[in-house]
N, CA, C and O atoms as a GROMACS GRO file, in nm:
protein
  360
    1MET      N    1  -0.039   0.149   1.624
    1MET     CA    2  -0.050   0.171   1.481
    1MET      C    3  -0.003   0.313   1.452
    1MET      O    4  -0.037   0.406   1.525
    2ALA      N    5   0.075   0.330   1.347
    2ALA     CA    6   0.130   0.460   1.314
    2ALA      C    7   0.025   0.556   1.258
    2ALA      O    8   0.030   0.676   1.284
    3LEU      N    9  -0.066   0.504   1.183
    3LEU     CA   10  -0.172   0.584   1.124
    3LEU      C   11  -0.305   0.517   1.152
    3LEU      O   12  -0.314   0.394   1.156
    4ALA      N   13  -0.409   0.596   1.172
    4ALA     CA   14  -0.542   0.538   1.186
    4ALA      C   15  -0.578   0.467   1.056
    4ALA      O   16  -0.530   0.505   0.949
    5ASP      N   17  -0.661   0.364   1.065
    5ASP     CA   18  -0.696   0.287   0.946
    5ASP      C   19  -0.748   0.374   0.831
    5ASP      O   20  -0.710   0.353   0.716
    6ASP      N   21  -0.834   0.470   0.862
    6ASP     CA   22  -0.889   0.557   0.757
    6ASP      C   23  -0.780   0.641   0.693
    6ASP      O   24  -0.777   0.658   0.571
    7ALA      N   25  -0.690   0.693   0.775
    7ALA     CA   26  -0.581   0.775   0.722
    7ALA      C   27  -0.486   0.690   0.639
    7ALA      O   28  -0.439   0.734   0.534
    8ALA      N   29  -0.457   0.570   0.686
    8ALA     CA   30  -0.369   0.480   0.611
    8ALA      C   31  -0.432   0.443   0.477
    8ALA      O   32  -0.364   0.443   0.374
    9LEU      N   33  -0.560   0.412   0.479
    9LEU     CA   34  -0.629   0.379   0.355
    9LEU      C   35  -0.627   0.497   0.258
    9LEU      O   36  -0.611   0.478   0.138
   10ALA      N   37  -0.644   0.617   0.309
   10ALA     CA   38  -0.640   0.737   0.223
   10ALA      C   39  -0.504   0.753   0.156
   10ALA      O   40  -0.496   0.788   0.038
   11VAL      N   41  -0.397   0.727   0.230
   11VAL     CA   42  -0.262   0.736   0.174
   11VAL      C   43  -0.242   0.630   0.067
   11VAL      O   44  -0.188   0.657  -0.040
   12VAL      N   45  -0.286   0.508   0.097
   12VAL     CA   46  -0.273   0.398   0.000
   12VAL      C   47  -0.357   0.428  -0.125
   12VAL      O   48  -0.310   0.407  -0.237
   13ARG      N   49  -0.479   0.476  -0.106
   13ARG     CA   50  -0.565   0.508  -0.220
   13ARG      C   51  -0.499   0.613  -0.309
   13ARG      O   52  -0.505   0.603  -0.432
   14THR      N   53  -0.437   0.712  -0.248
   14THR     CA   54  -0.371   0.817  -0.326
   14THR      C   55  -0.255   0.758  -0.408
   14THR      O   56  -0.240   0.790  -0.526
   15ALA      N   57  -0.176   0.672  -0.346
   15ALA     CA   58  -0.063   0.611  -0.417
   15ALA      C   59  -0.112   0.522  -0.531
   15ALA      O   60  -0.059   0.528  -0.642
   16VAL      N   61  -0.213   0.442  -0.504
   16VAL     CA   62  -0.268   0.354  -0.608
   16VAL      C   63  -0.324   0.438  -0.723
   16VAL      O   64  -0.302   0.405  -0.839
   17SER      N   65  -0.394   0.544  -0.690
   17SER     CA   66  -0.453   0.627  -0.796
   17SER      C   67  -0.346   0.696  -0.879
   17SER      O   68  -0.362   0.713  -1.000
   18ARG      N   69  -0.236   0.735  -0.816
   18ARG     CA   70  -0.127   0.799  -0.892
   18ARG      C   71  -0.060   0.702  -0.987
   18ARG      O   72  -0.032   0.737  -1.101
   19VAL      N   73  -0.035   0.581  -0.940
   19VAL     CA   74   0.034   0.483  -1.025
   19VAL      C   75  -0.056   0.431  -1.136
   19VAL      O   76  -0.012   0.416  -1.250
   20LEU      N   77  -0.181   0.404  -1.102
   20LEU     CA   78  -0.271   0.341  -1.200
   20LEU      C   79  -0.362   0.439  -1.272
   20LEU      O   80  -0.441   0.398  -1.358
   21ASP      N   81  -0.353   0.567  -1.238
   21ASP     CA   82  -0.438   0.669  -1.298
   21ASP      C   83  -0.586   0.633  -1.284
   21ASP      O   84  -0.663   0.632  -1.380
   22VAL      N   85  -0.622   0.604  -1.158
   22VAL     CA   86  -0.758   0.567  -1.122
   22VAL      C   87  -0.810   0.671  -1.024
   22VAL      O   88  -0.734   0.720  -0.940
   23ASP      N   89  -0.937   0.706  -1.033
   23ASP     CA   90  -0.998   0.800  -0.940
   23ASP      C   91  -0.992   0.740  -0.799
   23ASP      O   92  -1.048   0.633  -0.776
   24PRO      N   93  -0.927   0.808  -0.704
   24PRO     CA   94  -0.918   0.752  -0.569
   24PRO      C   95  -1.054   0.736  -0.501
   24PRO      O   96  -1.068   0.656  -0.408
   25GLY      N   97  -1.152   0.808  -0.547
   25GLY     CA   98  -1.286   0.798  -0.490
   25GLY      C   99  -1.354   0.664  -0.514
   25GLY      O  100  -1.449   0.629  -0.444
   26VAL      N  101  -1.306   0.590  -0.613
   26VAL     CA  102  -1.368   0.460  -0.642
   26VAL      C  103  -1.295   0.346  -0.570
   26VAL      O  104  -1.339   0.231  -0.576
   27LEU      N  105  -1.185   0.378  -0.504
   27LEU     CA  106  -1.106   0.274  -0.438
   27LEU      C  107  -1.151   0.254  -0.294
   27LEU      O  108  -1.163   0.350  -0.217
   28ARG      N  109  -1.177   0.129  -0.260
   28ARG     CA  110  -1.211   0.092  -0.122
   28ARG      C  111  -1.108  -0.010  -0.075
   28ARG      O  112  -1.029  -0.061  -0.155
   29ALA      N  113  -1.108  -0.040   0.052
   29ALA     CA  114  -1.013  -0.138   0.105
   29ALA      C  115  -1.030  -0.274   0.038
   29ALA      O  116  -0.932  -0.347   0.021
   30ASP      N  117  -1.152  -0.307  -0.001
   30ASP     CA  118  -1.176  -0.439  -0.062
   30ASP      C  119  -1.173  -0.438  -0.214
   30ASP      O  120  -1.211  -0.537  -0.277
   31THR      N  121  -1.128  -0.328  -0.274
   31THR     CA  122  -1.116  -0.323  -0.420
   31THR      C  123  -1.005  -0.418  -0.465
   31THR      O  124  -0.890  -0.401  -0.425
   32PRO      N  125  -1.037  -0.516  -0.548
   32PRO     CA  126  -0.934  -0.609  -0.595
   32PRO      C  127  -0.833  -0.536  -0.686
   32PRO      O  128  -0.872  -0.466  -0.779
   33LEU      N  129  -0.706  -0.554  -0.657
   33LEU     CA  130  -0.602  -0.487  -0.736
   33LEU      C  131  -0.607  -0.526  -0.884
   33LEU      O  132  -0.593  -0.438  -0.969
   34PRO      N  133  -0.626  -0.654  -0.919
   34PRO     CA  134  -0.632  -0.688  -1.062
   34PRO      C  135  -0.748  -0.619  -1.135
   34PRO      O  136  -0.738  -0.590  -1.254
   35ASP      N  137  -0.856  -0.594  -1.065
   35ASP     CA  138  -0.973  -0.530  -1.128
   35ASP      C  139  -0.946  -0.387  -1.170
   35ASP      O  140  -1.018  -0.333  -1.255
   36ILE      N  141  -0.845  -0.324  -1.112
   36ILE     CA  142  -0.813  -0.185  -1.148
   36ILE      C  143  -0.684  -0.178  -1.229
   36ILE      O  144  -0.625  -0.072  -1.244
   37GLY      N  145  -0.642  -0.294  -1.281
   37GLY     CA  146  -0.527  -0.297  -1.370
   37GLY      C  147  -0.392  -0.304  -1.302
   37GLY      O  148  -0.291  -0.268  -1.362
   38CYS      N  149  -0.389  -0.349  -1.178
   38CYS     CA  150  -0.263  -0.356  -1.105
   38CYS      C  151  -0.195  -0.489  -1.131
   38CYS      O  152  -0.245  -0.595  -1.092
   39ASP      N  153  -0.080  -0.482  -1.197
   39ASP     CA  154   0.002  -0.600  -1.219
   39ASP      C  155   0.119  -0.596  -1.120
   39ASP      O  156   0.132  -0.498  -1.046
   40PRO      N  157   0.204  -0.697  -1.116
   40PRO     CA  158   0.315  -0.697  -1.019
   40PRO      C  159   0.408  -0.578  -1.031
   40PRO      O  160   0.459  -0.529  -0.930
   41VAL      N  161   0.432  -0.529  -1.152
   41VAL     CA  162   0.519  -0.413  -1.169
   41VAL      C  163   0.454  -0.289  -1.108
   41VAL      O  164   0.520  -0.210  -1.041
   42ALA      N  165   0.325  -0.271  -1.132
   42ALA     CA  166   0.253  -0.158  -1.073
   42ALA      C  167   0.250  -0.168  -0.921
   42ALA      O  168   0.261  -0.068  -0.852
   43LEU      N  169   0.237  -0.289  -0.870
   43LEU     CA  170   0.235  -0.309  -0.726
   43LEU      C  171   0.367  -0.266  -0.663
   43LEU      O  172   0.368  -0.201  -0.558
   44VAL      N  173   0.476  -0.302  -0.725
   44VAL     CA  174   0.607  -0.259  -0.677
   44VAL      C  175   0.618  -0.106  -0.684
   44VAL      O  176   0.673  -0.044  -0.594
   45ALA      N  177   0.567  -0.047  -0.791
   45ALA     CA  178   0.570   0.099  -0.805
   45ALA      C  179   0.488   0.167  -0.695
   45ALA      O  180   0.528   0.271  -0.643
   46ILE      N  181   0.374   0.109  -0.661
   46ILE     CA  182   0.291   0.165  -0.554
   46ILE      C  183   0.364   0.160  -0.421
   46ILE      O  184   0.368   0.258  -0.348
   47ILE      N  185   0.423   0.044  -0.389
   47ILE     CA  186   0.497   0.032  -0.264
   47ILE      C  187   0.616   0.127  -0.263
   47ILE      O  188   0.646   0.188  -0.161
   48ASP      N  189   0.684   0.139  -0.377
   48ASP     CA  190   0.796   0.232  -0.388
   48ASP      C  191   0.750   0.375  -0.364
   48ASP      O  192   0.816   0.451  -0.294
   49LEU      N  193   0.637   0.411  -0.420
   49LEU     CA  194   0.582   0.545  -0.400
   49LEU      C  195   0.548   0.568  -0.254
   49LEU      O  196   0.578   0.675  -0.199
   50LEU      N  197   0.487   0.471  -0.191
   50LEU     CA  198   0.453   0.485  -0.049
   50LEU      C  199   0.578   0.504   0.037
   50LEU      O  200   0.578   0.585   0.130
   51THR      N  201   0.683   0.431   0.006
   51THR     CA  202   0.804   0.441   0.088
   51THR      C  203   0.885   0.565   0.053
   51THR      O  204   0.942   0.627   0.143
   52ASP      N  205   0.893   0.602  -0.074
   52ASP     CA  206   0.971   0.718  -0.115
   52ASP      C  207   0.907   0.850  -0.079
   52ASP      O  208   0.976   0.950  -0.060
   53ASP      N  209   0.775   0.853  -0.069
   53ASP     CA  210   0.705   0.977  -0.033
   53ASP      C  211   0.716   1.009   0.115
   53ASP      O  212   0.668   1.113   0.160
   54GLY      N  213   0.780   0.921   0.189
   54GLY     CA  214   0.788   0.943   0.333
   54GLY      C  215   0.656   0.915   0.401
   54GLY      O  216   0.637   0.950   0.518
   55GLN      N  217   0.564   0.850   0.330
   55GLN     CA  218   0.434   0.819   0.387
   55GLN      C  219   0.440   0.698   0.477
   55GLN      O  220   0.359   0.684   0.569
   56ALA      N  221   0.534   0.610   0.452
   56ALA     CA  222   0.542   0.487   0.530
   56ALA      C  223   0.607   0.516   0.664
   56ALA      O  224   0.727   0.541   0.672
   57ALA      N  225   0.528   0.511   0.768
   57ALA     CA  226   0.577   0.543   0.902
   57ALA      C  227   0.673   0.437   0.953
   57ALA      O  228   0.756   0.466   1.040
   58ALA      N  229   0.664   0.316   0.902
   58ALA     CA  230   0.742   0.208   0.961
   58ALA      C  231   0.820   0.127   0.858
   58ALA      O  232   0.852   0.011   0.883
   59VAL      N  233   0.849   0.185   0.745
   59VAL     CA  234   0.920   0.109   0.643
   59VAL      C  235   1.054   0.061   0.697
   59VAL      O  236   1.100  -0.048   0.663
   60GLU      N  237   1.117   0.143   0.781
   60GLU     CA  238   1.245   0.102   0.836
   60GLU      C  239   1.232  -0.023   0.922
   60GLU      O  240   1.330  -0.094   0.942
   61SER      N  241   1.113  -0.052   0.972
   61SER     CA  242   1.094  -0.170   1.055
   61SER      C  243   1.057  -0.293   0.972
   61SER      O  244   1.052  -0.404   1.025
   62LEU      N  245   1.031  -0.274   0.845
   62LEU     CA  246   1.000  -0.388   0.758
   62LEU      C  247   1.127  -0.427   0.682
   62LEU      O  248   1.187  -0.344   0.615
   63SER      N  249   1.166  -0.550   0.694
   63SER     CA  250   1.282  -0.596   0.620
   63SER      C  251   1.246  -0.608   0.473
   63SER      O  252   1.129  -0.605   0.436
   64GLY      N  253   1.347  -0.622   0.390
   64GLY     CA  254   1.323  -0.644   0.249
   64GLY      C  255   1.240  -0.769   0.226
   64GLY      O  256   1.158  -0.774   0.134
   65GLU      N  257   1.260  -0.870   0.311
   65GLU     CA  258   1.182  -0.993   0.299
   65GLU      C  259   1.035  -0.967   0.327
   65GLU      O  260   0.948  -1.023   0.260
   66ALA      N  261   1.007  -0.882   0.426
   66ALA     CA  262   0.867  -0.852   0.459
   66ALA      C  263   0.799  -0.780   0.344
   66ALA      O  264   0.685  -0.810   0.310
   67LEU      N  265   0.869  -0.684   0.283
   67LEU     CA  266   0.810  -0.614   0.169
   67LEU      C  267   0.793  -0.709   0.051
   67LEU      O  268   0.692  -0.704  -0.018
   68SER      N  269   0.891  -0.794   0.029
   68SER     CA  270   0.880  -0.890  -0.081
   68SER      C  271   0.764  -0.987  -0.059
   68SER      O  272   0.696  -1.026  -0.153
   69ALA      N  273   0.743  -1.025   0.065
   69ALA     CA  274   0.633  -1.116   0.096
   69ALA      C  275   0.499  -1.047   0.074
   69ALA      O  276   0.401  -1.111   0.037
   70LEU      N  277   0.495  -0.916   0.097
   70LEU     CA  278   0.372  -0.841   0.080
   70LEU      C  279   0.330  -0.836  -0.066
   70LEU      O  280   0.211  -0.842  -0.098
   71VAL      N  281   0.427  -0.824  -0.156
   71VAL     CA  282   0.396  -0.806  -0.298
   71VAL      C  283   0.310  -0.919  -0.354
   71VAL      O  284   0.205  -0.890  -0.412
   72PRO      N  285   0.349  -1.046  -0.341
   72PRO     CA  286   0.262  -1.149  -0.400
   72PRO      C  287   0.133  -1.171  -0.321
   72PRO      O  288   0.037  -1.228  -0.374
   73ASP      N  289   0.129  -1.128  -0.196
   73ASP     CA  290   0.011  -1.152  -0.113
   73ASP      C  291  -0.094  -1.041  -0.124
   73ASP      O  292  -0.208  -1.060  -0.082
   74ALA      N  293  -0.056  -0.928  -0.178
   74ALA     CA  294  -0.150  -0.817  -0.188
   74ALA      C  295  -0.254  -0.847  -0.296
   74ALA      O  296  -0.221  -0.862  -0.413
   75VAL      N  297  -0.380  -0.856  -0.253
   75VAL     CA  298  -0.490  -0.887  -0.343
   75VAL      C  299  -0.586  -0.769  -0.355
   75VAL      O  300  -0.649  -0.751  -0.459
   76THR      N  301  -0.595  -0.690  -0.249
   76THR     CA  302  -0.685  -0.575  -0.248
   76THR      C  303  -0.608  -0.449  -0.210
   76THR      O  304  -0.495  -0.456  -0.163
   77VAL      N  305  -0.671  -0.335  -0.230
   77VAL     CA  306  -0.611  -0.207  -0.192
   77VAL      C  307  -0.578  -0.209  -0.042
   77VAL      O  308  -0.471  -0.162  -0.002
   78GLY      N  309  -0.666  -0.262   0.038
   78GLY     CA  310  -0.644  -0.266   0.182
   78GLY      C  311  -0.525  -0.353   0.223
   78GLY      O  312  -0.468  -0.333   0.330
   79ASP      N  313  -0.488  -0.448   0.140
   79ASP     CA  314  -0.372  -0.532   0.170
   79ASP      C  315  -0.242  -0.454   0.170
   79ASP      O  316  -0.140  -0.503   0.219
   80LEU      N  317  -0.243  -0.332   0.117
   80LEU     CA  318  -0.122  -0.250   0.114
   80LEU      C  319  -0.104  -0.167   0.241
   80LEU      O  320   0.002  -0.108   0.261
   81ILE      N  321  -0.204  -0.162   0.326
   81ILE     CA  322  -0.196  -0.083   0.449
   81ILE      C  323  -0.079  -0.125   0.539
   81ILE      O  324  -0.020  -0.038   0.602
   82PRO      N  325  -0.043  -0.253   0.548
   82PRO     CA  326   0.069  -0.288   0.636
   82PRO      C  327   0.201  -0.217   0.603
   82PRO      O  328   0.288  -0.207   0.689
   83VAL      N  329   0.216  -0.169   0.481
   83VAL     CA  330   0.336  -0.092   0.447
   83VAL      C  331   0.343   0.034   0.533
   83VAL      O  332   0.452   0.085   0.561
   84LEU      N  333   0.228   0.083   0.576
   84LEU     CA  334   0.222   0.208   0.653
   84LEU      C  335   0.214   0.187   0.803
   84LEU      O  336   0.222   0.285   0.878
   85VAL      N  337   0.199   0.067   0.848
   85VAL     CA  338   0.171   0.042   0.989
   85VAL      C  339   0.289  -0.024   1.058
   85VAL      O  340   0.342  -0.125   1.012
   86ARG      N  341   0.329   0.036   1.168
   86ARG     CA  342   0.441  -0.019   1.246
   86ARG      C  343   0.391  -0.140   1.325
   86ARG      O  344   0.288  -0.132   1.392
   87PRO      N  345   0.464  -0.252   1.317
   87PRO     CA  346   0.424  -0.367   1.397
   87PRO      C  347   0.424  -0.329   1.546
   87PRO      O  348   0.504  -0.247   1.589
   88ALA      N  349   0.334  -0.388   1.621
   88ALA     CA  350   0.319  -0.354   1.762
   88ALA      C  351   0.446  -0.379   1.843
   88ALA      O  352   0.470  -0.308   1.941
   89ASP      N  353   0.526  -0.475   1.805
   89ASP     CA  354   0.646  -0.507   1.883
   89ASP      C  355   0.769  -0.432   1.835
   89ASP      O  356   0.878  -0.458   1.885
   90ALA      N  357   0.755  -0.340   1.741
   90ALA     CA  358   0.870  -0.265   1.691
   90ALA      C  359   0.900  -0.147   1.779
   90ALA      O  360   0.994  -0.072   1.752
   0.00000   0.00000   0.00000
């Protein structure tokens, strides 16, 4: 794993809070994205922020299809952690 789970969650929480203007202190891994006002456009913006900030350690190992698959499947803040984690076989 490129980042420890706590560190990855902290990076994701920061990105989510920047896009949605939410206090990162209230965000947990199990916080439902719709409950904090995250729609599909905001979700794409969060992923874009994670990848553009250089925070994503393994974005180069995720194909466009993998990122696209992540978007509709992300239900909680913690579901965004895979954007930051290099697959074990990469």
